[in-house]
FILUM-418533 format. One record per residue (C-alpha): residue in one letter; x, y, z. Coordinates in steps of 0.5 Angstrom, whole numbers. Layout:
BEGIN
aa, u, v, w
a, X, Y, Z
...
% end
This chain:
BEGIN
aa, u, v, w
x, 127, -25, -6
x, 133, -21, -5
x, 137, -25, -10
x, 131, -24, -15
x, 131, -17, -14
x, 139, -16, -14
x, 139, -20, -21
x, 133, -16, -24
x, 134, -9, -22
x, 128, -7, -27
x, 123, -11, -23
x, 126, -8, -16
x, 125, -1, -19
x, 118, -2, -21
x, 116, -5, -14
x, 119, 1, -11
x, 115, 6, -16
x, 109, 2, -14
x, 110, 3, -7
x, 112, 10, -7
x, 105, 11, -12
x, 101, 7, -6
x, 104, 11, -1
x, 103, 18, -5
x, 96, 16, -6
x, 94, 14, 1
x, 97, 21, 4
x, 96, 25, -2
x, 93, 32, 1
x, 86, 33, 0
x, 86, 28, -6
x, 89, 22, -2
x, 85, 16, 1
x, 86, 18, 8
x, 83, 25, 6
x, 77, 22, 2
x, 76, 17, 9
x, 76, 24, 13
x, 71, 27, 8
x, 66, 21, 8
x, 67, 22, 16
x, 65, 29, 16
x, 60, 29, 11
x, 57, 23, 15
x, 57, 27, 21
x, 54, 33, 18
x, 48, 29, 15
x, 47, 27, 22
x, 47, 34, 25
x, 43, 37, 20
x, 38, 31, 21
x, 38, 32, 28
x, 36, 40, 27
x, 31, 38, 22
x, 27, 33, 27
x, 28, 39, 33
x, 25, 44, 28
x, 19, 39, 27
x, 18, 38, 34
x, 18, 45, 35
x, 13, 47, 29
x, 8, 42, 32
x, 9, 44, 39
x, 12, 37, 41
x, 17, 36, 47
x, 24, 33, 44
x, 28, 29, 49
x, 34, 25, 48
x, 31, 19, 47
x, 26, 22, 41
x, 32, 24, 37
x, 36, 18, 38
x, 30, 14, 36
x, 28, 19, 30
x, 36, 18, 27
x, 36, 11, 29
x, 43, 12, 33
x, 44, 10, 40
x, 43, 15, 46
x, 50, 15, 47
x, 51, 18, 40
x, 46, 23, 40
x, 49, 25, 47
x, 55, 27, 43
x, 52, 30, 37
x, 48, 34, 42
x, 54, 37, 45
x, 57, 38, 39
x, 51, 42, 37
x, 51, 46, 43
x, 58, 48, 42
x, 56, 50, 35
x, 51, 55, 38
x, 45, 51, 35
x, 42, 48, 40
x, 40, 49, 48
x, 38, 45, 53
x, 32, 47, 57
x, 31, 46, 65
x, 26, 40, 64
x, 32, 36, 60
x, 28, 37, 53
x, 32, 41, 47
x, 30, 47, 43
x, 34, 50, 37
x, 37, 57, 38
x, 36, 62, 33
x, 42, 60, 29
x, 40, 53, 29
x, 33, 55, 27
x, 35, 58, 21
x, 40, 52, 19
x, 34, 47, 20
x, 30, 52, 15
x, 35, 52, 10
x, 36, 44, 10
x, 28, 43, 10
x, 27, 48, 4
x, 32, 44, 0
x, 28, 38, 2
x, 21, 40, 0
x, 23, 44, -6
x, 27, 37, -9
x, 20, 33, -7
x, 16, 38, -11
x, 21, 38, -17
x, 20, 30, -17
x, 13, 30, -16
x, 12, 35, -22
x, 17, 34, -27
x, 19, 27, -26
x, 16, 20, -26
x, 19, 17, -20
x, 14, 14, -16
x, 11, 17, -10
x, 14, 13, -5
x, 21, 14, -7
x, 20, 22, -7
x, 22, 23, 1
x, 28, 18, 0
x, 31, 22, -6
x, 30, 28, -3
x, 33, 26, 4
x, 40, 25, 0
x, 40, 31, -4
x, 38, 36, 2
x, 45, 35, 4
x, 49, 37, -2
x, 44, 41, -6
x, 46, 48, -5
x, 41, 53, -3
x, 42, 58, -9
x, 41, 52, -14
x, 35, 50, -10
x, 32, 57, -11
x, 34, 57, -18
x, 30, 50, -18
x, 24, 53, -14
x, 24, 59, -19
x, 23, 54, -25
x, 17, 51, -21
x, 14, 57, -20
x, 16, 58, -13
x, 11, 53, -10
x, 9, 54, -3
x, 7, 47, -1
x, 11, 40, -2
x, 7, 34, -5
x, 6, 32, 2
x, 2, 38, 4
x, 8, 41, 8
x, 9, 49, 7
x, 16, 50, 4
x, 20, 55, 8
x, 21, 62, 4
x, 28, 64, 2
x, 27, 69, 8
x, 26, 63, 13
x, 18, 64, 14
x, 13, 59, 15
x, 6, 59, 16
x, 3, 57, 23
x, 2, 49, 24
x, -6, 48, 22
x, -11, 42, 22
x, -11, 36, 27
x, -10, 29, 26
x, -15, 24, 23
x, -16, 20, 29
x, -19, 26, 33
x, -25, 26, 28
x, -32, 24, 30
x, -37, 20, 26
x, -40, 24, 21
x, -35, 30, 21
x, -32, 32, 14
x, -25, 34, 13
x, -20, 35, 8
x, -13, 32, 8
x, -8, 38, 8
x, -2, 33, 10
x, 1, 26, 10
x, 7, 25, 14
x, 12, 21, 10
x, 16, 18, 16
x, 16, 12, 18
x, 16, 10, 11
x, 12, 4, 12
x, 6, 8, 15
x, 7, 13, 9
x, 7, 7, 4
x, 1, 4, 7
x, -3, 11, 6
x, -1, 12, -1
x, -3, 5, -3
x, -10, 7, -1
x, -9, 13, -6
x, -9, 18, 0
x, -7, 25, -2
x, -7, 32, 0
x, -13, 36, -2
x, -17, 30, -2
x, -24, 30, 2
x, -26, 25, 7
x, -32, 23, 11
x, -32, 19, 17
x, -37, 14, 18
x, -35, 10, 24
x, -30, 11, 30
x, -28, 5, 35
x, -22, 4, 39
x, -19, 0, 34
x, -21, 3, 27
x, -23, 9, 23
x, -28, 8, 17
x, -28, 14, 12
x, -30, 15, 5
x, -25, 18, 1
x, -26, 20, -7
x, -32, 15, -7
x, -28, 9, -4
x, -29, 6, 3
x, -22, 6, 7
x, -20, 3, 14
x, -14, 5, 18
x, -12, 4, 25
x, -12, 10, 30
x, -4, 10, 29
x, -4, 10, 22
x, -9, 15, 22
x, -5, 20, 26
x, 0, 21, 21
x, -6, 24, 17
x, -7, 32, 18
x, -14, 34, 16
x, -18, 41, 16
x, -25, 41, 18
x, -30, 43, 13
x, -37, 46, 14
x, -43, 42, 15
x, -46, 44, 8
x, -40, 43, 4
x, -42, 38, -1
x, -39, 31, 0
x, -35, 28, -6
x, -37, 21, -4
x, -41, 19, -10
x, -35, 19, -15
x, -33, 13, -19
x, -27, 10, -22
x, -26, 10, -29
x, -23, 3, -28
x, -30, 1, -25
x, -34, 2, -32
x, -36, -4, -35
x, -35, -5, -43
x, -40, -1, -47
x, -42, 4, -41
x, -40, 11, -41
x, -38, 16, -36
x, -37, 23, -35
x, -30, 25, -33
x, -30, 29, -26
x, -23, 30, -25
x, -16, 27, -24
x, -13, 25, -17
x, -8, 30, -15
x, -4, 24, -13
x, -3, 23, -21
x, 2, 29, -22
x, 8, 31, -27
x, 9, 27, -34
x, 3, 22, -33
x, -2, 27, -31
x, 0, 32, -37
x, -1, 25, -42
x, -8, 24, -39
x, -10, 31, -40
x, -7, 31, -47
x, -11, 25, -49
x, -17, 29, -47
x, -18, 27, -40
x, -21, 33, -37
x, -28, 35, -33
x, -34, 34, -38
x, -31, 29, -43
x, -35, 23, -44
x, -31, 16, -44
x, -33, 9, -46
x, -30, 3, -44
x, -30, -1, -51
x, -24, -6, -51
x, -21, -11, -46
x, -15, -14, -47
x, -14, -22, -46
x, -11, -21, -40
x, -16, -16, -37
x, -11, -10, -37
x, -10, -5, -40
x, -17, -3, -43
x, -19, 1, -49
x, -23, 7, -48
x, -26, 11, -53
x, -24, 18, -51
x, -26, 24, -56
x, -27, 19, -62
x, -20, 15, -61
x, -19, 9, -57
x, -14, 10, -52
x, -11, 4, -48
x, -10, 5, -40
x, -8, 1, -35
x, -12, -1, -29
x, -7, 4, -24
x, -8, 9, -29
x, -16, 8, -29
x, -16, 8, -22
x, -14, 16, -22
x, -19, 18, -26
x, -26, 20, -23
x, -32, 20, -27
x, -40, 21, -25
x, -44, 15, -24
x, -44, 10, -30
x, -51, 8, -29
x, -53, 15, -30
x, -49, 17, -36
x, -49, 10, -39
x, -49, 10, -47
x, -51, 18, -47
x, -48, 22, -52
x, -46, 29, -53
% end
């Protein structure tokens, strides 16, 4: 090899330049490979720190004890790792340990957590109202942006959205000054047979539970009426459909009791249930239908009071052609499932 390099000085020069460039790329201050690895490591640590602060705030907000094991379980890391993380948070003056070995946020830690939460919930509101991203993906997307979107950019986005007060899951969005309303409501699993309530919040973690809740079409603002409660399941009506959940899943739904004389919205029928030739009057659109999809339905005339007739069924059965304000509009079943109508047996073949 040495002889080859001696006989080809140009090749030796090229190899030398490549080695020099490689070393320069690795050790280049702020822009080299080592600097990049260091930044990635710092970002990863910052993400864990901020996730821990969020969880601690959530525990305080809901008056739940927060110990080493619960924090480790939420972040998905070992207790040894979380112990080192909490030591760092305490050194930064963001967390303090109580006499009972639980952890609480300091004022500085609480302010920091509220900033991260504000960015997260504003971004979820944006995804729900202004994009077509699926509901089950909102939380994961917001988890990514909350660590990198600046508070100033989040405030600008909030202004564009009309400064919303709640995120799409029903969680309050902290104000720019860090103010939050008191936690309200009770979990669905605490309701008794015959009680009427309104969903005010769906817990979006763990993700597997949240996916099940949205698969049932549940959303904040929906009225629920409890039919039956046993040790193993809770049966309730939600927008005219019977739903069954285990107490564990029902504990991820926060509700507020409604007055006993409040009218029950259990007589609604889904547009998808119409048979060909039947007509129903629109009662409303599910609040889970948001953003571009909701605006499209309203532009087509799907508003309360409009009569819709099932007219044509495709060969596969989906979509179905509906007559709306003199025009035939093709809607898929998942779209028709989000439109509530009055009982088609009452409105069938009526004209307005």
